[in-house]
PDB file of the backbone (N, CA, C, O) and the ligand in Angstrom, with CONECT records:
HET     ZN  A 101       1
ATOM      1  N   UNK A   1       0.309 206.474   5.740  1.00  0.00           N
ATOM      2  CA  UNK A   1       0.315 205.550   6.689  1.00  0.00           C
ATOM      3  C   UNK A   1       1.509 205.719   7.454  1.00  0.00           C
ATOM      4  O   UNK A   1       2.605 205.761   6.895  1.00  0.00           O
ATOM      5  N   UNK A   2       1.375 205.821   8.725  1.00  0.00           N
ATOM      6  CA  UNK A   2       2.547 206.186   9.655  1.00  0.00           C
ATOM      7  C   UNK A   2       3.337 204.835   9.892  1.00  0.00           C
ATOM      8  O   UNK A   2       2.832 203.749   9.609  1.00  0.00           O
ATOM      9  N   UNK A   3       4.639 204.969  10.442  1.00  0.00           N
ATOM     10  CA  UNK A   3       5.300 203.967  10.496  1.00  0.00           C
ATOM     11  C   UNK A   3       4.745 202.962  11.632  1.00  0.00           C
ATOM     12  O   UNK A   3       4.769 201.740  11.483  1.00  0.00           O
ATOM     13  N   UNK A   4       4.287 203.547  12.680  1.00  0.00           N
ATOM     14  CA  UNK A   4       3.698 202.546  13.665  1.00  0.00           C
ATOM     15  C   UNK A   4       2.714 201.746  13.198  1.00  0.00           C
ATOM     16  O   UNK A   4       2.648 200.590  13.615  1.00  0.00           O
ATOM     17  N   UNK A   5       1.720 202.266  12.186  1.00  0.00           N
ATOM     18  CA  UNK A   5       0.745 201.519  11.806  1.00  0.00           C
ATOM     19  C   UNK A   5       1.225 200.555  10.680  1.00  0.00           C
ATOM     20  O   UNK A   5       0.710 199.478  10.380  1.00  0.00           O
ATOM     21  N   UNK A   6       2.213 201.097  10.166  1.00  0.00           N
ATOM     22  CA  UNK A   6       2.841 199.974   9.126  1.00  0.00           C
ATOM     23  C   UNK A   6       3.547 198.919   9.831  1.00  0.00           C
ATOM     24  O   UNK A   6       3.840 197.927   9.164  1.00  0.00           O
ATOM     25  N   UNK A   7       3.930 198.957  11.268  1.00  0.00           N
ATOM     26  CA  UNK A   7       4.544 198.038  11.966  1.00  0.00           C
ATOM     27  C   UNK A   7       3.412 197.125  12.441  1.00  0.00           C
ATOM     28  O   UNK A   7       3.413 195.904  12.288  1.00  0.00           O
ATOM     29  N   UNK A   8       2.440 197.843  13.035  1.00  0.00           N
ATOM     30  CA  UNK A   8       1.210 196.940  13.533  1.00  0.00           C
ATOM     31  C   UNK A   8       0.600 196.362  12.417  1.00  0.00           C
ATOM     32  O   UNK A   8      -0.027 195.354  12.742  1.00  0.00           O
ATOM     33  N   UNK A   9       0.544 196.631  11.170  1.00  0.00           N
ATOM     34  CA  UNK A   9      -0.092 195.765  10.202  1.00  0.00           C
ATOM     35  C   UNK A   9       0.925 194.580   9.924  1.00  0.00           C
ATOM     36  O   UNK A   9       0.501 193.429   9.822  1.00  0.00           O
ATOM     37  N   UNK A  10       2.309 194.886   9.800  1.00  0.00           N
ATOM     38  CA  UNK A  10       2.910 193.641   9.526  1.00  0.00           C
ATOM     39  C   UNK A  10       2.984 192.862  10.631  1.00  0.00           C
ATOM     40  O   UNK A  10       3.117 191.671  10.348  1.00  0.00           O
ATOM     41  N   UNK A  11       2.943 193.117  11.848  1.00  0.00           N
ATOM     42  CA  UNK A  11       2.915 192.210  13.034  1.00  0.00           C
ATOM     43  C   UNK A  11       1.694 191.356  12.859  1.00  0.00           C
ATOM     44  O   UNK A  11       1.723 190.132  12.987  1.00  0.00           O
ATOM     45  N   UNK A  12       0.393 192.190  12.500  1.00  0.00           N
ATOM     46  CA  UNK A  12      -0.637 191.484  12.500  1.00  0.00           C
ATOM     47  C   UNK A  12      -0.808 190.381  11.654  1.00  0.00           C
ATOM     48  O   UNK A  12      -1.458 189.386  11.975  1.00  0.00           O
ATOM     49  N   UNK A  13      -0.074 190.579  10.268  1.00  0.00           N
ATOM     50  CA  UNK A  13      -0.069 189.592   9.088  1.00  0.00           C
ATOM     51  C   UNK A  13       0.865 188.690   9.750  1.00  0.00           C
ATOM     52  O   UNK A  13       0.466 187.527   9.800  1.00  0.00           O
ATOM     53  N   UNK A  14       1.961 188.912  10.252  1.00  0.00           N
ATOM     54  CA  UNK A  14       2.749 187.833  10.555  1.00  0.00           C
ATOM     55  C   UNK A  14       2.306 186.848  11.609  1.00  0.00           C
ATOM     56  O   UNK A  14       2.689 185.678  11.624  1.00  0.00           O
ATOM     57  N   UNK A  15       1.331 187.474  12.652  1.00  0.00           N
ATOM     58  CA  UNK A  15       0.596 186.403  13.661  1.00  0.00           C
ATOM     59  C   UNK A  15      -0.466 185.677  12.809  1.00  0.00           C
ATOM     60  O   UNK A  15      -0.578 184.478  13.067  1.00  0.00           O
ATOM     61  N   UNK A  16      -1.194 186.127  11.929  1.00  0.00           N
ATOM     62  CA  UNK A  16      -2.061 185.449  11.177  1.00  0.00           C
ATOM     63  C   UNK A  16      -1.550 184.567  10.290  1.00  0.00           C
ATOM     64  O   UNK A  16      -2.153 183.514  10.085  1.00  0.00           O
ATOM     65  N   UNK A  17      -0.396 184.852   9.649  1.00  0.00           N
ATOM     66  CA  UNK A  17       0.662 183.680   8.989  1.00  0.00           C
ATOM     67  C   UNK A  17       0.855 182.682   9.861  1.00  0.00           C
ATOM     68  O   UNK A  17       0.455 181.587   9.466  1.00  0.00           O
ATOM     69  N   UNK A  18       1.371 182.722  10.986  1.00  0.00           N
ATOM     70  CA  UNK A  18       1.829 182.043  11.872  1.00  0.00           C
ATOM     71  C   UNK A  18       0.752 180.892  12.293  1.00  0.00           C
ATOM     72  O   UNK A  18       0.953 179.680  12.218  1.00  0.00           O
ATOM     73  N   UNK A  19      -0.617 181.632  12.823  1.00  0.00           N
ATOM     74  CA  UNK A  19      -1.650 180.771  13.041  1.00  0.00           C
ATOM     75  C   UNK A  19      -2.070 179.884  11.839  1.00  0.00           C
ATOM     76  O   UNK A  19      -2.317 178.699  12.065  1.00  0.00           O
ATOM     77  N   UNK A  20      -2.162 180.331  10.680  1.00  0.00           N
ATOM     78  CA  UNK A  20      -2.742 179.601   9.531  1.00  0.00           C
ATOM     79  C   UNK A  20      -1.555 178.453   9.152  1.00  0.00           C
ATOM     80  O   UNK A  20      -1.894 177.379   8.654  1.00  0.00           O
ATOM     81  N   UNK A  21      -0.132 178.769   9.429  1.00  0.00           N
ATOM     82  CA  UNK A  21       0.715 177.958   9.083  1.00  0.00           C
ATOM     83  C   UNK A  21       0.568 176.597   9.991  1.00  0.00           C
ATOM     84  O   UNK A  21       0.591 175.447   9.553  1.00  0.00           O
ATOM     85  N   UNK A  22       0.420 176.979  11.292  1.00  0.00           N
ATOM     86  CA  UNK A  22       0.233 175.877  12.354  1.00  0.00           C
ATOM     87  C   UNK A  22      -0.929 175.145  12.105  1.00  0.00           C
ATOM     88  O   UNK A  22      -1.035 174.029  12.612  1.00  0.00           O
ATOM     89  N   UNK A  23      -1.905 175.647  11.333  1.00  0.00           N
ATOM     90  CA  UNK A  23      -3.058 175.020  11.289  1.00  0.00           C
ATOM     91  C   UNK A  23      -2.750 173.903  10.147  1.00  0.00           C
ATOM     92  O   UNK A  23      -3.005 172.703  10.241  1.00  0.00           O
ATOM     93  N   UNK A  24      -2.223 174.482   9.191  1.00  0.00           N
ATOM     94  CA  UNK A  24      -2.079 173.616   7.837  1.00  0.00           C
ATOM     95  C   UNK A  24      -1.033 172.472   8.179  1.00  0.00           C
ATOM     96  O   UNK A  24      -1.204 171.330   7.753  1.00  0.00           O
ATOM     97  N   UNK A  25      -0.062 172.784   8.878  1.00  0.00           N
ATOM     98  CA  UNK A  25       1.141 171.802   8.928  1.00  0.00           C
ATOM     99  C   UNK A  25       0.885 170.925  10.311  1.00  0.00           C
ATOM    100  O   UNK A  25       1.349 169.785  10.325  1.00  0.00           O
ATOM    101  N   UNK A  26       0.201 171.381  11.420  1.00  0.00           N
ATOM    102  CA  UNK A  26       0.171 170.920  12.705  1.00  0.00           C
ATOM    103  C   UNK A  26      -0.615 169.544  12.630  1.00  0.00           C
ATOM    104  O   UNK A  26      -1.732 169.411  12.131  1.00  0.00           O
ATOM    105  N   UNK A  27       0.153 168.540  13.208  1.00  0.00           N
ATOM    106  CA  UNK A  27      -0.687 167.288  13.474  1.00  0.00           C
ATOM    107  C   UNK A  27      -1.555 166.910  12.174  1.00  0.00           C
ATOM    108  O   UNK A  27      -2.785 166.859  12.183  1.00  0.00           O
ATOM    109  N   UNK A  28      -0.871 166.692  11.229  1.00  0.00           N
ATOM    110  CA  UNK A  28      -1.834 166.251   9.984  1.00  0.00           C
ATOM    111  C   UNK A  28      -2.409 164.785  10.259  1.00  0.00           C
ATOM    112  O   UNK A  28      -3.474 164.404   9.773  1.00  0.00           O
ATOM    113  N   UNK A  29      -1.617 164.013  11.071  1.00  0.00           N
ATOM    114  CA  UNK A  29      -2.281 162.655  11.334  1.00  0.00           C
ATOM    115  C   UNK A  29      -3.319 162.677  12.134  1.00  0.00           C
ATOM    116  O   UNK A  29      -3.921 161.607  12.216  1.00  0.00           O
ATOM    117  N   UNK A  30      -3.815 163.764  12.896  1.00  0.00           N
ATOM    118  CA  UNK A  30      -5.205 163.816  13.491  1.00  0.00           C
ATOM    119  C   UNK A  30      -6.284 163.823  12.473  1.00  0.00           C
ATOM    120  O   UNK A  30      -7.250 163.069  12.585  1.00  0.00           O
ATOM    121  N   UNK A  31      -6.131 164.771  11.336  1.00  0.00           N
ATOM    122  CA  UNK A  31      -7.000 164.877  10.342  1.00  0.00           C
ATOM    123  C   UNK A  31      -7.165 163.493   9.439  1.00  0.00           C
ATOM    124  O   UNK A  31      -8.079 163.289   8.640  1.00  0.00           O
ATOM    125  N   UNK A  32      -6.111 162.620   9.736  1.00  0.00           N
ATOM    126  CA  UNK A  32      -6.054 161.370   8.779  1.00  0.00           C
ATOM    127  C   UNK A  32      -6.785 160.135   9.621  1.00  0.00           C
ATOM    128  O   UNK A  32      -7.114 159.094   9.052  1.00  0.00           O
ATOM    129  N   UNK A  33      -6.996 160.361  11.007  1.00  0.00           N
ATOM    130  CA  UNK A  33      -7.777 159.446  11.743  1.00  0.00           C
ATOM    131  C   UNK A  33      -9.133 159.432  11.305  1.00  0.00           C
ATOM    132  O   UNK A  33      -9.597 160.510  10.934  1.00  0.00           O
ATOM    133  N   UNK A  34      -9.813 158.484  11.277  1.00  0.00           N
ATOM    134  CA  UNK A  34     -11.308 158.426  11.047  1.00  0.00           C
ATOM    135  C   UNK A  34     -12.077 159.130  12.272  1.00  0.00           C
ATOM    136  O   UNK A  34     -11.527 159.350  13.351  1.00  0.00           O
ATOM    137  N   UNK A  35     -13.257 159.418  12.016  1.00  0.00           N
ATOM    138  CA  UNK A  35     -14.158 159.704  13.034  1.00  0.00           C
ATOM    139  C   UNK A  35     -14.466 158.625  13.796  1.00  0.00           C
ATOM    140  O   UNK A  35     -13.837 157.608  13.505  1.00  0.00           O
ATOM    141  N   UNK A  36     -15.390 158.526  14.851  1.00  0.00           N
ATOM    142  CA  UNK A  36     -15.626 157.319  15.607  1.00  0.00           C
ATOM    143  C   UNK A  36     -16.980 156.664  14.451  1.00  0.00           C
ATOM    144  O   UNK A  36     -17.187 155.457  14.326  1.00  0.00           O
ATOM    145  N   UNK A  37     -17.562 157.458  13.903  1.00  0.00           N
ATOM    146  CA  UNK A  37     -18.643 156.839  13.049  1.00  0.00           C
ATOM    147  C   UNK A  37     -18.001 156.094  11.851  1.00  0.00           C
ATOM    148  O   UNK A  37     -18.544 155.093  11.383  1.00  0.00           O
ATOM    149  N   UNK A  38     -16.788 156.613  11.338  1.00  0.00           N
ATOM    150  CA  UNK A  38     -16.135 155.927  10.216  1.00  0.00           C
ATOM    151  C   UNK A  38     -15.458 154.888  10.845  1.00  0.00           C
ATOM    152  O   UNK A  38     -15.495 153.769  10.332  1.00  0.00           O
ATOM    153  N   UNK A  39     -14.923 155.057  11.744  1.00  0.00           N
ATOM    154  CA  UNK A  39     -14.146 153.877  12.565  1.00  0.00           C
ATOM    155  C   UNK A  39     -14.848 152.524  12.694  1.00  0.00           C
ATOM    156  O   UNK A  39     -14.320 151.443  12.436  1.00  0.00           O
ATOM    157  N   UNK A  40     -16.419 152.758  13.232  1.00  0.00           N
ATOM    158  CA  UNK A  40     -17.239 151.743  13.501  1.00  0.00           C
ATOM    159  C   UNK A  40     -17.752 151.149  12.136  1.00  0.00           C
ATOM    160  O   UNK A  40     -18.139 149.982  12.072  1.00  0.00           O
ATOM    161  N   UNK A  41     -17.743 152.010  11.017  1.00  0.00           N
ATOM    162  CA  UNK A  41     -18.160 151.391   9.862  1.00  0.00           C
ATOM    163  C   UNK A  41     -17.275 150.685   9.288  1.00  0.00           C
ATOM    164  O   UNK A  41     -17.630 149.840   8.465  1.00  0.00           O
ATOM    165  N   UNK A  42     -15.852 150.889   9.614  1.00  0.00           N
ATOM    166  CA  UNK A  42     -14.723 150.091   9.279  1.00  0.00           C
ATOM    167  C   UNK A  42     -14.356 149.005  10.001  1.00  0.00           C
ATOM    168  O   UNK A  42     -13.502 148.177   9.684  1.00  0.00           O
ATOM    169  N   UNK A  43     -15.088 149.032  11.080  1.00  0.00           N
ATOM    170  CA  UNK A  43     -14.831 147.660  12.221  1.00  0.00           C
ATOM    171  C   UNK A  43     -15.835 147.527  12.865  1.00  0.00           C
ATOM    172  O   UNK A  43     -15.812 147.679  14.086  1.00  0.00           O
ATOM    173  N   UNK A  44     -16.919 147.222  12.219  1.00  0.00           N
ATOM    174  CA  UNK A  44     -18.218 147.119  13.137  1.00  0.00           C
ATOM    175  C   UNK A  44     -18.427 146.141  14.113  1.00  0.00           C
ATOM    176  O   UNK A  44     -19.450 146.081  14.795  1.00  0.00           O
ATOM    177  N   UNK A  45     -17.276 145.208  14.211  1.00  0.00           N
ATOM    178  CA  UNK A  45     -16.957 144.312  15.352  1.00  0.00           C
ATOM    179  C   UNK A  45     -16.634 145.150  16.557  1.00  0.00           C
ATOM    180  O   UNK A  45     -16.815 144.636  17.661  1.00  0.00           O
ATOM    181  N   UNK A  46     -16.136 146.487  16.473  1.00  0.00           N
ATOM    182  CA  UNK A  46     -15.704 147.124  17.472  1.00  0.00           C
ATOM    183  C   UNK A  46     -16.825 147.951  18.409  1.00  0.00           C
ATOM    184  O   UNK A  46     -16.584 148.663  19.383  1.00  0.00           O
ATOM    185  N   UNK A  47     -17.998 147.665  17.869  1.00  0.00           N
ATOM    186  CA  UNK A  47     -18.998 148.631  18.783  1.00  0.00           C
ATOM    187  C   UNK A  47     -19.043 147.996  20.138  1.00  0.00           C
ATOM    188  O   UNK A  47     -18.785 146.810  20.344  1.00  0.00           O
ATOM    189  N   UNK A  48     -19.462 149.057  21.239  1.00  0.00           N
ATOM    190  CA  UNK A  48     -19.525 148.579  22.274  1.00  0.00           C
ATOM    191  C   UNK A  48     -20.802 149.221  23.008  1.00  0.00           C
ATOM    192  O   UNK A  48     -21.400 150.006  22.272  1.00  0.00           O
ATOM    193  N   UNK A  49     -21.307 149.082  24.176  1.00  0.00           N
ATOM    194  CA  UNK A  49     -22.358 149.661  24.929  1.00  0.00           C
ATOM    195  C   UNK A  49     -22.274 150.963  24.907  1.00  0.00           C
ATOM    196  O   UNK A  49     -23.356 151.550  24.899  1.00  0.00           O
ATOM    197  N   UNK A  50     -21.118 151.736  24.891  1.00  0.00           N
ATOM    198  CA  UNK A  50     -21.010 152.975  25.025  1.00  0.00           C
ATOM    199  C   UNK A  50     -20.941 153.730  23.597  1.00  0.00           C
ATOM    200  O   UNK A  50     -20.021 153.635  22.785  1.00  0.00           O
ATOM    201  N   UNK A  51     -22.040 154.451  23.481  1.00  0.00           N
ATOM    202  CA  UNK A  51     -21.868 154.954  21.712  1.00  0.00           C
ATOM    203  C   UNK A  51     -20.991 155.994  21.768  1.00  0.00           C
ATOM    204  O   UNK A  51     -20.935 156.645  20.724  1.00  0.00           O
ATOM    205  N   UNK A  52     -20.180 156.409  22.795  1.00  0.00           N
ATOM    206  CA  UNK A  52     -19.144 157.399  22.404  1.00  0.00           C
ATOM    207  C   UNK A  52     -17.875 156.840  22.354  1.00  0.00           C
ATOM    208  O   UNK A  52     -16.944 157.642  22.288  1.00  0.00           O
ATOM    209  N   UNK A  53     -17.569 155.443  22.370  1.00  0.00           N
ATOM    210  CA  UNK A  53     -16.492 154.858  22.498  1.00  0.00           C
ATOM    211  C   UNK A  53     -16.632 153.588  21.615  1.00  0.00           C
ATOM    212  O   UNK A  53     -17.699 153.222  21.122  1.00  0.00           O
ATOM    213  N   UNK A  54     -15.224 152.841  21.441  1.00  0.00           N
ATOM    214  CA  UNK A  54     -15.390 151.549  20.560  1.00  0.00           C
ATOM    215  C   UNK A  54     -14.039 150.808  21.218  1.00  0.00           C
ATOM    216  O   UNK A  54     -13.186 151.294  21.961  1.00  0.00           O
ATOM    217  N   UNK A  55     -14.143 149.617  20.738  1.00  0.00           N
ATOM    218  CA  UNK A  55     -13.063 148.622  20.903  1.00  0.00           C
ATOM    219  C   UNK A  55     -11.713 148.846  19.929  1.00  0.00           C
ATOM    220  O   UNK A  55     -11.723 149.491  18.881  1.00  0.00           O
ATOM    221  N   UNK A  56     -10.629 148.213  20.472  1.00  0.00           N
ATOM    222  CA  UNK A  56      -9.566 148.315  19.608  1.00  0.00           C
ATOM    223  C   UNK A  56      -9.515 147.417  18.535  1.00  0.00           C
ATOM    224  O   UNK A  56      -9.502 146.218  18.815  1.00  0.00           O
ATOM    225  N   UNK A  57      -9.481 147.779  17.304  1.00  0.00           N
ATOM    226  CA  UNK A  57      -9.527 146.746  15.925  1.00  0.00           C
ATOM    227  C   UNK A  57      -8.434 145.755  16.156  1.00  0.00           C
ATOM    228  O   UNK A  57      -8.541 144.577  15.813  1.00  0.00           O
ATOM    229  N   UNK A  58      -7.313 146.287  16.782  1.00  0.00           N
ATOM    230  CA  UNK A  58      -6.017 145.600  16.469  1.00  0.00           C
ATOM    231  C   UNK A  58      -6.003 144.573  17.555  1.00  0.00           C
ATOM    232  O   UNK A  58      -5.606 143.465  17.193  1.00  0.00           O
ATOM    233  N   UNK A  59      -6.394 144.717  18.964  1.00  0.00           N
ATOM    234  CA  UNK A  59      -6.146 143.826  19.945  1.00  0.00           C
ATOM    235  C   UNK A  59      -7.561 143.557  20.774  1.00  0.00           C
ATOM    236  O   UNK A  59      -7.651 142.800  21.741  1.00  0.00           O
ATOM    237  N   UNK A  60      -8.618 144.311  20.213  1.00  0.00           N
ATOM    238  CA  UNK A  60      -9.666 143.954  21.018  1.00  0.00           C
ATOM    239  C   UNK A  60     -10.160 144.553  22.295  1.00  0.00           C
ATOM    240  O   UNK A  60     -11.277 144.410  22.792  1.00  0.00           O
ATOM    241  N   UNK A  61      -9.280 145.157  22.689  1.00  0.00           N
ATOM    242  CA  UNK A  61      -9.219 145.745  23.967  1.00  0.00           C
ATOM    243  C   UNK A  61     -10.207 146.867  24.222  1.00  0.00           C
ATOM    244  O   UNK A  61     -10.211 147.752  23.367  1.00  0.00           O
ATOM    245  N   UNK A  62     -11.000 146.985  25.185  1.00  0.00           N
ATOM    246  CA  UNK A  62     -11.888 148.017  25.359  1.00  0.00           C
ATOM    247  C   UNK A  62     -11.277 149.192  26.035  1.00  0.00           C
ATOM    248  O   UNK A  62     -12.050 150.141  26.170  1.00  0.00           O
ATOM    249  N   UNK A  63     -10.254 149.327  26.423  1.00  0.00           N
ATOM    250  CA  UNK A  63      -9.548 150.299  27.264  1.00  0.00           C
ATOM    251  C   UNK A  63      -8.834 151.285  26.030  1.00  0.00           C
ATOM    252  O   UNK A  63      -7.677 151.203  25.617  1.00  0.00           O
ATOM    253  N   UNK A  64      -9.828 152.167  25.619  1.00  0.00           N
ATOM    254  CA  UNK A  64      -9.467 152.999  24.619  1.00  0.00           C
ATOM    255  C   UNK A  64      -9.780 154.452  25.423  1.00  0.00           C
ATOM    256  O   UNK A  64     -10.867 154.723  25.933  1.00  0.00           O
ATOM    257  N   UNK A  65      -8.670 155.267  25.423  1.00  0.00           N
ATOM    258  CA  UNK A  65      -8.683 156.388  26.275  1.00  0.00           C
ATOM    259  C   UNK A  65      -8.318 157.614  25.152  1.00  0.00           C
ATOM    260  O   UNK A  65      -7.533 157.626  24.204  1.00  0.00           O
ATOM    261  N   UNK A  66      -9.079 158.455  25.596  1.00  0.00           N
ATOM    262  CA  UNK A  66      -8.765 159.735  24.754  1.00  0.00           C
ATOM    263  C   UNK A  66      -8.023 160.812  25.420  1.00  0.00           C
ATOM    264  O   UNK A  66      -7.999 160.832  26.650  1.00  0.00           O
ATOM    265  N   UNK A  67      -7.346 161.813  24.652  1.00  0.00           N
ATOM    266  CA  UNK A  67      -6.428 162.774  25.400  1.00  0.00           C
ATOM    267  C   UNK A  67      -6.225 163.573  24.270  1.00  0.00           C
ATOM    268  O   UNK A  67      -6.038 163.103  23.148  1.00  0.00           O
ATOM    269  N   UNK A  68      -6.262 164.949  24.572  1.00  0.00           N
ATOM    270  CA  UNK A  68      -6.221 166.250  23.759  1.00  0.00           C
ATOM    271  C   UNK A  68      -4.827 166.095  22.965  1.00  0.00           C
ATOM    272  O   UNK A  68      -3.825 165.711  23.569  1.00  0.00           O
ATOM    273  N   UNK A  69      -4.796 166.398  21.624  1.00  0.00           N
ATOM    274  CA  UNK A  69      -3.703 166.039  20.811  1.00  0.00           C
ATOM    275  C   UNK A  69      -2.478 166.928  21.312  1.00  0.00           C
ATOM    276  O   UNK A  69      -1.401 166.332  21.303  1.00  0.00           O
ATOM    277  N   UNK A  70      -2.456 168.214  21.735  1.00  0.00           N
ATOM    278  CA  UNK A  70      -1.330 169.097  21.854  1.00  0.00           C
ATOM    279  C   UNK A  70      -1.080 169.168  23.560  1.00  0.00           C
ATOM    280  O   UNK A  70       0.022 169.291  24.095  1.00  0.00           O
ATOM    281  N   UNK A  71      -2.386 169.058  24.254  1.00  0.00           N
ATOM    282  CA  UNK A  71      -2.257 169.472  25.577  1.00  0.00           C
ATOM    283  C   UNK A  71      -3.502 169.921  25.898  1.00  0.00           C
ATOM    284  O   UNK A  71      -4.385 170.039  25.048  1.00  0.00           O
ATOM    285  N   UNK A  72      -3.677 170.232  27.268  1.00  0.00           N
ATOM    286  CA  UNK A  72      -4.839 170.941  27.860  1.00  0.00           C
ATOM    287  C   UNK A  72      -5.390 171.857  26.862  1.00  0.00           C
ATOM    288  O   UNK A  72      -4.545 172.483  26.222  1.00  0.00           O
ATOM    289  N   UNK A  73      -6.583 172.069  26.595  1.00  0.00           N
ATOM    290  CA  UNK A  73      -7.331 173.233  25.847  1.00  0.00           C
ATOM    291  C   UNK A  73      -7.332 172.788  24.478  1.00  0.00           C
ATOM    292  O   UNK A  73      -7.982 173.511  23.723  1.00  0.00           O
ATOM    293  N   UNK A  74      -6.712 171.681  23.906  1.00  0.00           N
ATOM    294  CA  UNK A  74      -6.712 171.634  22.460  1.00  0.00           C
ATOM    295  C   UNK A  74      -8.211 170.765  22.283  1.00  0.00           C
ATOM    296  O   UNK A  74      -8.504 169.791  22.977  1.00  0.00           O
ATOM    297  N   UNK A  75      -8.911 171.233  21.410  1.00  0.00           N
ATOM    298  CA  UNK A  75     -10.410 170.630  21.295  1.00  0.00           C
ATOM    299  C   UNK A  75     -10.068 169.295  20.258  1.00  0.00           C
ATOM    300  O   UNK A  75     -11.059 168.619  19.980  1.00  0.00           O
ATOM    301  N   UNK A  76      -8.978 168.928  19.763  1.00  0.00           N
ATOM    302  CA  UNK A  76      -8.633 167.781  18.937  1.00  0.00           C
ATOM    303  C   UNK A  76      -8.667 166.678  19.874  1.00  0.00           C
ATOM    304  O   UNK A  76      -7.843 166.888  20.765  1.00  0.00           O
ATOM    305  N   UNK A  77      -9.227 165.695  20.018  1.00  0.00           N
ATOM    306  CA  UNK A  77      -9.040 164.673  20.915  1.00  0.00           C
ATOM    307  C   UNK A  77      -8.710 163.231  19.964  1.00  0.00           C
ATOM    308  O   UNK A  77      -9.208 163.008  18.861  1.00  0.00           O
ATOM    309  N   UNK A  78      -7.932 162.510  20.555  1.00  0.00           N
ATOM    310  CA  UNK A  78      -7.004 161.451  19.793  1.00  0.00           C
ATOM    311  C   UNK A  78      -7.300 160.198  20.675  1.00  0.00           C
ATOM    312  O   UNK A  78      -6.740 160.085  21.765  1.00  0.00           O
ATOM    313  N   UNK A  79      -8.224 159.201  20.189  1.00  0.00           N
ATOM    314  CA  UNK A  79      -8.502 158.105  20.900  1.00  0.00           C
ATOM    315  C   UNK A  79      -7.481 157.082  20.722  1.00  0.00           C
ATOM    316  O   UNK A  79      -7.163 156.743  19.583  1.00  0.00           O
ATOM    317  N   UNK A  80      -6.898 156.520  21.832  1.00  0.00           N
ATOM    318  CA  UNK A  80      -5.968 155.560  21.556  1.00  0.00           C
ATOM    319  C   UNK A  80      -6.073 154.439  22.372  1.00  0.00           C
ATOM    320  O   UNK A  80      -6.647 154.551  23.455  1.00  0.00           O
ATOM    321  N   UNK A  81      -5.509 153.160  21.944  1.00  0.00           N
ATOM    322  CA  UNK A  81      -5.692 152.029  22.835  1.00  0.00           C
ATOM    323  C   UNK A  81      -4.821 151.860  23.843  1.00  0.00           C
ATOM    324  O   UNK A  81      -3.643 152.007  23.518  1.00  0.00           O
ATOM    325  N   UNK A  82      -5.056 151.574  25.058  1.00  0.00           N
ATOM    326  CA  UNK A  82      -4.173 151.666  26.146  1.00  0.00           C
ATOM    327  C   UNK A  82      -3.311 150.342  26.217  1.00  0.00           C
ATOM    328  O   UNK A  82      -2.290 150.176  26.885  1.00  0.00           O
ATOM    329  N   UNK A  83      -3.923 149.461  25.408  1.00  0.00           N
ATOM    330  CA  UNK A  83      -3.267 148.128  25.670  1.00  0.00           C
ATOM    331  C   UNK A  83      -2.041 148.099  24.510  1.00  0.00           C
ATOM    332  O   UNK A  83      -0.897 147.799  24.853  1.00  0.00           O
ATOM    333  N   UNK A  84      -2.359 148.427  23.143  1.00  0.00           N
ATOM    334  CA  UNK A  84      -1.419 148.129  22.046  1.00  0.00           C
ATOM    335  C   UNK A  84      -0.856 149.660  21.642  1.00  0.00           C
ATOM    336  O   UNK A  84       0.131 149.776  20.915  1.00  0.00           O
ATOM    337  N   UNK A  85      -1.553 150.792  22.164  1.00  0.00           N
ATOM    338  CA  UNK A  85      -1.153 152.127  21.819  1.00  0.00           C
ATOM    339  C   UNK A  85      -1.463 152.572  20.570  1.00  0.00           C
ATOM    340  O   UNK A  85      -0.974 153.627  20.164  1.00  0.00           O
ATOM    341  N   UNK A  86      -2.299 151.839  19.814  1.00  0.00           N
ATOM    342  CA  UNK A  86      -2.512 152.239  18.476  1.00  0.00           C
ATOM    343  C   UNK A  86      -3.534 153.521  18.607  1.00  0.00           C
ATOM    344  O   UNK A  86      -4.444 153.553  19.434  1.00  0.00           O
ATOM    345  N   UNK A  87      -3.254 154.558  17.683  1.00  0.00           N
ATOM    346  CA  UNK A  87      -4.156 155.597  17.611  1.00  0.00           C
ATOM    347  C   UNK A  87      -5.509 155.067  16.734  1.00  0.00           C
ATOM    348  O   UNK A  87      -5.334 154.608  15.605  1.00  0.00           O
ATOM    349  N   UNK A  88      -6.585 155.139  17.198  1.00  0.00           N
ATOM    350  CA  UNK A  88      -7.874 154.483  16.528  1.00  0.00           C
ATOM    351  C   UNK A  88      -8.617 155.523  15.802  1.00  0.00           C
ATOM    352  O   UNK A  88      -8.714 155.514  14.575  1.00  0.00           O
ATOM    353  N   UNK A  89      -9.178 156.478  16.609  1.00  0.00           N
ATOM    354  CA  UNK A  89     -10.167 157.569  15.791  1.00  0.00           C
ATOM    355  C   UNK A  89      -9.861 158.818  16.615  1.00  0.00           C
ATOM    356  O   UNK A  89      -9.150 158.848  17.619  1.00  0.00           O
ATOM    357  N   UNK A  90     -10.507 159.858  16.041  1.00  0.00           N
ATOM    358  CA  UNK A  90     -10.421 161.065  16.537  1.00  0.00           C
ATOM    359  C   UNK A  90     -12.075 161.607  16.805  1.00  0.00           C
ATOM    360  O   UNK A  90     -13.093 161.068  16.371  1.00  0.00           O
ATOM    361  N   UNK A  91     -11.981 162.754  17.598  1.00  0.00           N
ATOM    362  CA  UNK A  91     -13.273 163.473  17.829  1.00  0.00           C
ATOM    363  C   UNK A  91     -12.768 164.936  18.395  1.00  0.00           C
ATOM    364  O   UNK A  91     -11.619 165.281  18.674  1.00  0.00           O
ATOM    365  N   UNK A  92     -13.785 165.557  18.462  1.00  0.00           N
ATOM    366  CA  UNK A  92     -13.451 167.101  18.636  1.00  0.00           C
ATOM    367  C   UNK A  92     -14.357 167.343  19.997  1.00  0.00           C
ATOM    368  O   UNK A  92     -15.544 167.036  20.102  1.00  0.00           O
ATOM    369  N   UNK A  93     -13.534 167.965  21.024  1.00  0.00           N
ATOM    370  CA  UNK A  93     -14.222 168.408  22.172  1.00  0.00           C
ATOM    371  C   UNK A  93     -14.950 169.499  21.990  1.00  0.00           C
ATOM    372  O   UNK A  93     -14.616 170.368  21.184  1.00  0.00           O
ATOM    373  N   UNK A  94     -16.121 169.571  22.791  1.00  0.00           N
ATOM    374  CA  UNK A  94     -17.167 170.741  22.699  1.00  0.00           C
ATOM    375  C   UNK A  94     -16.790 171.671  23.838  1.00  0.00           C
ATOM    376  O   UNK A  94     -16.876 171.436  25.043  1.00  0.00           O
ATOM    377  N   UNK A  95     -16.317 172.871  23.180  1.00  0.00           N
ATOM    378  CA  UNK A  95     -15.739 173.692  24.283  1.00  0.00           C
ATOM    379  C   UNK A  95     -16.905 174.765  24.632  1.00  0.00           C
ATOM    380  O   UNK A  95     -16.730 175.600  25.519  1.00  0.00           O
TER     381      UNK A  95
HETATM  382 ZN    ZN A 101      -5.362 147.741  21.011  1.00  0.00          ZN2+
END
């Protein structure tokens, strides 16, 4: 193996390692949030007319907004209550 190939292999391994590391340690709290279905099972009183949204179980507000976890382009959406700021549930954007 030539030195340049060795270098490219190492660079590739390092990149893959960084991506995997980011996946495993990045934002574990998103994984901990329930999905909307799980959330509604836990808080059946939070069902609204909108079947893609729910009420806040903590304060009852229906002002629940979602935003990408880390910024534009992130498929992980976190739904939080606008009134009390609680993170309620998660969903994935369809890209
Ligand atoms: Zn709330």
